[in-house]
C-alpha positions in Angstrom: -19.4 16.2 9.0 -20.5 18.8 11.5 -22.8 21.3 9.6 -22.0 25.0 9.8 -23.8 27.9 8.2 -22.1 29.9 5.5 -21.8 32.9 7.8 -20.2 30.8 10.6 -17.8 29.2 8.0 -16.6 32.5 6.8 -16.1 33.8 10.3 -14.1 30.7 11.1 -11.9 31.2 8.1 -11.3 34.8 9.1 -10.2 33.7 12.5 -7.6 31.2 11.2 -4.8 33.7 11.4 -5.6 34.7 15.0 -2.4 35.0 17.1 -4.2 33.6 20.1 -3.3 29.9 20.2 -6.5 29.0 22.1 -8.6 30.8 19.5 -6.7 29.1 16.6 -7.0 25.7 18.2 -10.8 26.1 18.6 -11.3 27.3 15.1 -9.0 24.6 13.7 -10.9 21.9 15.6 -14.2 23.2 14.4 -13.1 23.2 10.7 -11.5 19.8 11.1 -14.9 18.4 12.3 -16.2 19.2 8.7 -14.3 16.0 7.6 -13.6 15.0 4.1 -17.0 16.3 2.9 -15.9 19.8 3.9 -12.6 19.7 1.9 -14.2 21.4 -1.2 -15.3 24.3 1.0 -11.8 24.6 2.5 -10.2 24.4 -0.9 -12.5 27.1 -2.2 -11.6 29.3 0.8 -7.9 28.8 0.0 -8.5 29.9 -3.6 -10.3 33.1 -2.6 -8.1 34.1 0.3 -5.2 36.5 -0.2 -3.9 35.9 3.4 -0.8 33.7 3.2 -1.1 32.6 6.9 -4.7 31.5 6.3 -3.7 29.7 3.1 -0.9 27.8 4.9 -3.1 26.9 7.8 -5.8 25.7 5.4 -3.3 23.5 3.6 -2.2 22.0 6.9 -5.9 21.5 7.9 -6.8 19.8 4.6 -3.8 17.5 4.9 -4.7 16.7 8.5 -8.3 15.8 7.4 -7.1 13.6 4.5 -4.6 11.8 6.6 -7.1 11.2 9.4 -9.5 9.7 6.8 -6.9 7.3 5.5 -5.9 6.3 9.1 -9.5 5.7 10.1 -10.1 3.6 7.0 -6.9 1.7 7.5 -7.9 0.9 11.1 -11.2 -0.6 9.9 -9.3 -2.6 7.2 -7.0 -4.0 9.8 -9.9 -4.8 12.1 -11.4 -6.8 9.3 -8.2 -8.9 9.0 -7.0 -7.2 5.8 -9.5 -9.3 3.7 -9.1 -7.2 0.5 -5.5 -6.6 -0.6 -6.6 -4.2 -3.3 -8.3 -2.0 -0.7 -5.2 -2.0 1.5 -3.0 -1.0 -1.3 -5.4 1.8 -2.4 -5.4 3.2 1.1 -1.6 3.6 1.0 -2.0 5.3 -2.4 -4.6 7.6 -1.0 -2.0 8.7 1.6 0.1 10.2 -1.2 -2.7 10.9 -3.7 -5.8 12.0 -1.6 -7.8 12.8 -4.8 -7.2 9.4 -6.3 -10.2 7.9 -8.1 -10.3 4.5 -6.4 -13.1 3.3 -8.6 -11.1 4.0 -11.7 -8.1 2.0 -10.4 -10.4 -0.8 -9.3 -12.0 -1.0 -12.8 -8.5 -1.2 -14.4 -7.6 -4.1 -12.0 -10.9 -5.9 -12.8 -10.1 -5.6 -16.5 -6.7 -7.2 -16.1 -8.2 -9.9 -13.8 -10.8 -10.7 -16.5 -7.9 -11.2 -19.0 -6.4 -13.8 -16.6 -9.8 -15.5 -16.0 -10.4 -15.9 -19.7 -7.1 -17.9 -20.1 -7.5 -20.1 -17.1 -9.1 -23.5 -17.2 -9.4 -26.4 -14.6 -7.0 -28.7 -16.6 -4.0 -26.5 -16.1 -1.2 -27.4 -13.7 0.0 -24.9 -11.0 3.0 -24.0 -13.2 0.7 -23.5 -16.2 -1.6 -21.3 -14.1 1.3 -19.1 -13.0 2.4 -19.0 -16.6 -1.1 -17.6 -17.5 -0.7 -14.7 -15.0 2.8 -14.1 -16.2 1.6 -13.9 -19.8 -1.2 -11.5 -19.0 0.8 -9.4 -16.5 4.2 -9.1 -18.1 3.5 -9.6 -21.8 0.0 -8.6 -22.5 0.0 -5.6 -20.2 3.7 -4.9 -20.1 4.4 -4.6 -16.4 8.1 -4.6 -15.5 10.4 -4.3 -12.6 12.6 -1.3 -12.1 15.6 -1.3 -9.8 17.3 1.9 -8.7 20.3 2.6 -6.4 18.1 5.0 -4.4 14.8 4.1 -2.8 11.9 5.5 -4.9 8.6 6.0 -3.3 6.8 6.5 -6.6 7.5 2.8 -7.5 5.5 1.6 -4.4 2.1 3.1 -5.2 -0.3 0.8 -7.0 -1.9 3.6 -9.0 1.5 4.6 -10.3 2.3 1.0 -11.3 -1.0 0.7 -13.2 -0.3 4.0 -15.1 3.4 3.6 -15.8 3.6 -0.3 -15.8 6.8 0.2 -13.8 7.1 -1.0 -10.2 9.4 -2.5 -7.6 9.3 -6.1 -6.3 6.6 -5.3 -3.7 4.2 -3.3 -5.9 4.5 -5.8 -8.7 3.8 -8.6 -6.3 0.8 -6.8 -4.8 -0.9 -6.4 -8.1 0.1 -10.0 -9.1 -1.4 -11.3 -5.8 -4.6 -9.3 -6.3 -5.1 -11.0 -9.7 -4.4 -14.4 -8.2 -6.8 -13.8 -5.3 -9.5 -12.6 -7.7 -9.1 -15.8 -9.7 -9.0 -18.1 -6.6 -5.3 -19.2 -7.1 -3.3 -20.2 -4.0 -0.5 -17.7 -4.6 0.8 -15.7 -1.6 3.5 -13.2 -0.8 6.8 -14.0 0.8 8.7 -11.2 2.6 12.4 -11.5 2.1 14.9 -8.9 3.4 15.2 -6.2 0.8 13.1 -8.1 -1.7 9.6 -9.4 -2.1 8.6 -12.6 -3.9 5.6 -14.9 -4.2 4.9 -18.6 -3.5 2.4 -21.0 -5.1 0.9 -23.1 -2.4 -0.3 -26.7 -2.5 -3.5 -25.6 -0.9 -5.4 -22.5 0.1 -4.2 -21.2 3.4 -6.3 -19.8 6.2 -5.6 -16.5 7.8 -4.3 -18.3 10.9 -1.9 -20.4 8.9 -0.6 -17.3 7.0 -0.2 -15.3 10.2 1.9 -18.0 11.7 4.5 -17.6 9.0 5.4 -21.3 9.2 3.8 -22.8 6.0 7.0 -23.4 4.1 6.1 -27.1 3.5 2.9 -26.0 1.6 5.0 -24.2 -1.0 5.3 -25.9 -4.4 7.5 -23.2 -6.0 8.4 -19.5 -5.7 7.8 -16.7 -8.2 10.1 -13.8 -8.9 8.3 -10.6 -9.8 11.4 -8.8 -11.0 12.2 -11.6 -13.5 8.9 -11.8 -15.4 7.4 -14.3 -12.9 10.1 -17.0 -13.3 9.6 -20.0 -11.0 12.4 -21.0 -8.7 13.1 -23.2 -5.7 13.9 -22.9 -2.0 17.7 -23.3 -2.6 17.8 -20.0 -4.5 16.3 -18.2 -1.5 19.0 -19.8 0.7 21.7 -18.7 -1.7 20.2 -15.1 -1.7 20.2 -15.0 2.1 23.8 -16.2 2.2 24.8 -13.4 -0.3 23.0 -10.8 1.8 24.6 -12.3 5.0 21.2 -12.7 6.6 20.6 -15.5 9.0 18.1 -18.1 7.6 14.6 -18.0 9.2 11.5 -20.0 8.4 9.5 -16.8 7.7 11.8 -16.1 4.7 10.4 -19.3 3.0 6.8 -19.0 4.2 3.7 -17.3 2.7 2.5 -14.2 4.6 -0.9 -12.6 4.9 -2.3 -9.3 3.5 -1.7 -7.5 6.8 2.0 -8.3 6.6 2.2 -7.2 3.0 0.6 -3.8 3.6 2.6 -3.3 6.7 5.8 -3.9 4.7 4.6 -1.5 2.0 4.0 1.3 4.5 7.4 0.7 6.0 9.1 0.8 2.6 7.4 4.0 1.7 8.4 5.4 5.1 12.0 4.5 4.4 11.9 6.2 1.0 10.7 9.5 2.5 13.0 9.3 5.4 16.0 8.8 3.1 15.0 11.8 1.0 14.5 14.0 4.0 10.7 14.3 3.8 10.3 13.9 7.5 6.6 15.0 7.6 5.5 12.2 5.4 7.9 9.8 7.1 6.3 10.6 10.5 2.8 10.2 9.2 3.6 6.8 7.7 5.2 5.8 11.0 1.9 6.6 12.6 0.2 4.3 10.0 2.8 1.6 10.5 2.3 1.6 14.3 -1.3 0.5 13.7 0.1 -2.9 12.7 2.7 -3.3 15.5 2.0 -5.7 18.3 3.8 -5.9 21.7 6.2 -8.4 20.2 9.6 -7.2 19.0 9.5 -6.7 15.2 12.6 -6.6 13.0 12.1 -4.0 10.4 13.3 -4.8 7.0 13.0 -2.4 4.0 12.9 -3.5 0.4 15.7 -2.9 -2.0 14.4 -1.1 -5.0 
C-alpha cells in the first residue's frame, strides 16, 4: 500500500470524475496503488459521495484491486505447484466473494476433516477408508450433488457448498479430496469430459506422476461424487465415454494434480458466466485461466452440472 495523506486522498477522490483521460488515469493509478488495505477508505468514499460518476469509478477501482489481489495470490499458488488444494479453491471463491472470511471456511473444513480422522484406523481396507469419508461427507454432514440443465456458477464455489451442502461433481470432489489429503489418503481427482470423479490409488503419487496424467495402472477403484461416493470400475468410464461419443484417452482414467483441478474449476466458472452473458466476469476468469496454460495445445472441456 502506497501511503497518502487524508488531504491528498480527498483530492484524488474529487478528481475521479475529471474528463481529462490523462488526469483520470493518473488518479486511478494512484488510488489503485493503495492495494487491498486501501479498500475500506475507497468504500467509505463511495458511501459519502453523491457523485454518480465517482461512485461508479470507485466501484470499478475496488473490483480491479480485488481481482488483482486474487490474481497475484493465484500466481504464487501456481508457482508453489498448487500444494494446498483448499487454498486454490478459496482463491476462486474470493474472485466472486472478495469479502469471504477464509479463516472461517478453513475452520469448517478442519472440523469435517477431524470427523473423518476420528473414524479412520490403520486396519481399514481402501474401500473401508473411502466408506468412512462417504459416511462423514454424505450422511453425517449431508452434502449432495445437484444437477441442473443450465450451468450454475453458484454450485462451483467451495464456500457455497459448505453453507448449502449442495454442489456439482467438481466442487463436491474438491472438498472430498481436501478431506482425503488432510488424512493422508491416496485419493485423487480424475477429469472426465463434462464430469469429475475421483480415484483411490494403490500408492501416494508424486507431483511429477500426477502431472503426466498416465497413472491409470495405479488406480484401485473410482469414486462417484454425484452418487454418494459409490465405488466403480474402469469399464463404467469406458461406457460413459461411449455414451458421450468422446474418444477414449488415458487421461480420462488417470489421476490429475491440484493445478489441473483448479484450472478446470476456473474454466467451468468461466463457462457459466459466459453462458449467462456475464462477459465481464468471463473475461476476468479467462485471465486467471490463462495463468495455467502452457504452450501446448489444450482441449478445453467444461463440466456438466
